[in-house]
C-alpha positions, 0 to 999 in steps of 0.5 A: 328404657323398657317402659318408655319403649312399651309406651311408644309401641302402645301409642304406635299401635293405637295410631296404626289402628286408627289410621287403618280404620280411616284408610279403609273408610276412604277405600270404601267410599272410593269403591262405592264411587266406581263406575262398575263397583264389584261386590267384594270391594263393596263388602270387604273394606267396610267390614275391615273398617269396623274391625279396625274401629273395634281394635282402636277402641280396645287399644285406647281403653286397654293398652296392656292388651297391645300384643294380642291387639297387634296380632289381631290387626295383622290377622285382619290385614291378612284376611283383607289382602289375601281374600281379594288376592285369591278371589280376583286371581281365580276370577281372572284365570276363569273369567277371561278378564285381566288381573291387572284390571281387576285387582285393587291396590294390594301391592301398596298396602302389602308392603307397609303391613309387612314393615309394621310387623317387622318393626313391632314383633319379635324377630322370630315371630316377625319372620314367620308372619312375613313369610305367611303373609307373602305366601297367602297374598303374593303367591297367587298374584305372582303365579298368575303374572308369570303365566301371563307375560303380557300382564306381567310387563304392563305398568301395573303388572311390573309394579305388582312384581316389584312390590310383592317380589324383591321389596317384600323379600327385603323386609325379612332381611332387614329384621335382624338389622332393625333389632341390632340397631334397637339393641345398640340404642338400648345398650347405649341408654343403659351405659348412659344410665350407669354413668349417670348413676356413678356420677351421682353416687358418693364413692366412699359411702355409696349414697347419693352425692350433693349433685343428686340431692339437689336434683331430687330436691329441685324436682320436689320444689318444681311440683310445689310439694307441701307434704315433703320435708328436708332433714340436714344433719352432721356428725358431732365433733367429726374433726376431733374424730379425724384428728384423734383416730385418723382419717380411716377411722373417720371414714369408717364412722361415715360408712356406719352412719350411712348404713344405720340411717339407710336401714331406717329410711323408705324406698321413696326417701332420698339420702345423700352425703351433702359434704364432709360429715354432713348428710341430707335426707329428703322425705317426699311424703312426710309433713313437718311433724312426721319428718321430726319423728324420722329425724329423732329415729335417725339420731337414736340409731346413730348414738345407739351403739359405739362405732369402733374404734371411736366409741359412741358417736352423735349427730345434730339435726335440722328439720324443715317442711317444704313450702309451695313458694320455696326456692332451693336456697330458701329451704336449705337455709332454713334447714341449716339454721335449724342445724345451727340451733341444734349445735348451739343448744348442745348437739345430739338433738333435733330442731325443727323450724 
């Protein structure tokens, strides 16, 4: 879940940087086409566009630097919005022109930037970033508007008031809600994984069950793994063990066989209880000969020491390599045929086909 969320945030960051560069390129063109272009509008958007292009390339080449890139993007956006906010507000106060006529569409850009920070940053950092953004961008504009009622109640002034006032202050209040929803989804995902793990485990031994073994095997077959192999084995004369010593003793044998074999298998290997006294081993990175060696080690481990109260226990093994054109039924049939041959030849042996 965490890795999936990280990849999602990395891709989102890349999209935001690219979209920011594109938007600033469009803004630069629009300002250049104004009847009376203002110097700041002609300088700031192209510079910001170049900065976002650099961030886009950095995120694309180094996605692991996402956190520092996101905060760099926030800082660039803050400079890009705060600079005209203060510049044009001071110019309106001193120069006699109306701020609603001078100011670029800051309100439309401010709210999305705050929302992005709230979504991607940690709650405490998001609250501080939102507060800093609001103080540096909204404060001078709102202070000017409240001292100039005629501009405040103009259509543009009222839009600025709403965008930089109630809507902007609503975002920090939404941060805990957003994090709560995210945590709830995370908890549900973990609970789903826990339930799936329980559904795919054998209750007695704790190994994967047949359902899980088939799923892993189907995955290997779907990828046409030619370097994988399958081992199918079962405990010799297990019915006699149950009849002579009782089912609790038989269960103890199953548990001990599972423990001994698990100790010899790698982390990538799949070990499942196939049913009754039968076990399945899937070796993703072992061709046929290597699989035969692994099966021989497992056979020796099972028979090496007695298992109380039964004594020495043995098992018969069938081994087969996966082929590119195999179906699940075909590879299982080959392994089962090899296992049958091992039993027919006297048990406690490995047969490869």
